C-alpha positions as CSV (number, residue, x, y, z in Angstrom):
1,X,-32.7,28.6,30.9
2,X,-31.1,25.5,32.4
3,X,-33.3,23.3,30.2
4,X,-31.9,25.1,27.1
5,X,-28.3,24.4,28.2
6,X,-29.2,20.8,28.6
7,X,-30.6,20.6,25.0
8,X,-27.6,22.4,23.6
9,X,-25.2,20.0,25.4
10,X,-27.3,17.1,24.2
11,X,-27.1,18.3,20.6
12,X,-23.4,18.9,20.9
13,X,-22.9,15.4,22.2
14,X,-25.0,14.0,19.3
15,X,-22.9,16.1,16.8
16,X,-19.6,14.9,18.3
17,X,-20.8,11.3,18.1
18,X,-21.7,11.8,14.5
19,X,-18.4,13.3,13.7
20,X,-16.6,10.5,15.5
21,X,-18.5,7.9,13.5
22,X,-17.7,9.7,10.3
23,X,-14.0,9.8,11.2
24,X,-14.0,6.1,12.1
25,X,-15.6,5.3,8.7
26,X,-13.1,7.4,6.9
27,X,-10.2,5.8,8.8
28,X,-11.5,2.3,8.0
29,X,-11.7,3.3,4.3
30,X,-8.1,4.7,4.4
31,X,-6.9,1.5,6.2
32,X,-8.5,-0.6,3.5
33,X,-6.8,1.5,0.8
34,X,-3.5,1.2,2.6
35,X,-3.8,-2.6,2.7
36,X,-4.5,-2.6,-1.1
37,X,-1.5,-0.4,-1.7
38,X,0.7,-2.6,0.5
39,X,-0.5,-5.8,-1.3
40,X,0.2,-4.2,-4.7
41,X,3.7,-3.0,-3.5
42,X,4.5,-6.5,-2.3
43,X,3.4,-8.0,-5.7
44,X,5.4,-5.4,-7.6
45,X,8.5,-6.1,-5.5
46,X,8.1,-9.8,-6.1
47,X,7.8,-9.3,-9.9
48,X,10.7,-6.9,-9.8
49,X,12.9,-9.6,-8.1
50,X,11.8,-12.2,-10.7
51,X,12.7,-9.9,-13.5
52,X,16.1,-9.0,-12.0
53,X,16.8,-12.8,-11.6
54,X,15.8,-13.4,-15.2
55,X,18.0,-10.5,-16.4
56,X,20.9,-11.8,-14.3
57,X,20.5,-15.3,-15.7
58,X,20.3,-13.9,-19.3
59,X,23.4,-11.8,-18.7
60,X,25.3,-14.8,-17.3
61,X,24.3,-16.8,-20.4
62,X,25.5,-14.0,-22.7
63,X,28.7,-13.7,-20.8
64,X,29.4,-17.4,-20.9
65,X,28.6,-17.4,-24.6
66,X,31.0,-14.5,-25.1
67,X,33.8,-16.2,-23.3
68,X,33.1,-19.4,-25.3
69,X,33.4,-17.4,-28.5
70,X,36.7,-15.9,-27.3
71,X,38.1,-19.3,-26.7
72,X,37.4,-20.4,-30.3
73,X,38.6,-17.3,-32.0
């Protein structure tokens, strides 16, 4: 009887270790995916800022062009 309890406990510990290992692997996979998402988000924001700067520069050029046209009219 006592030996059976020992075997059950041993199996339970083995199962818990296996579950912990699986969770750790899953967590590592999720962390790797999160790093990829953060990297893509950083790249997206950098490109967005570049695009906004280009648009602002273009708008400034158009506005200065309009004001030049107004002077000569």
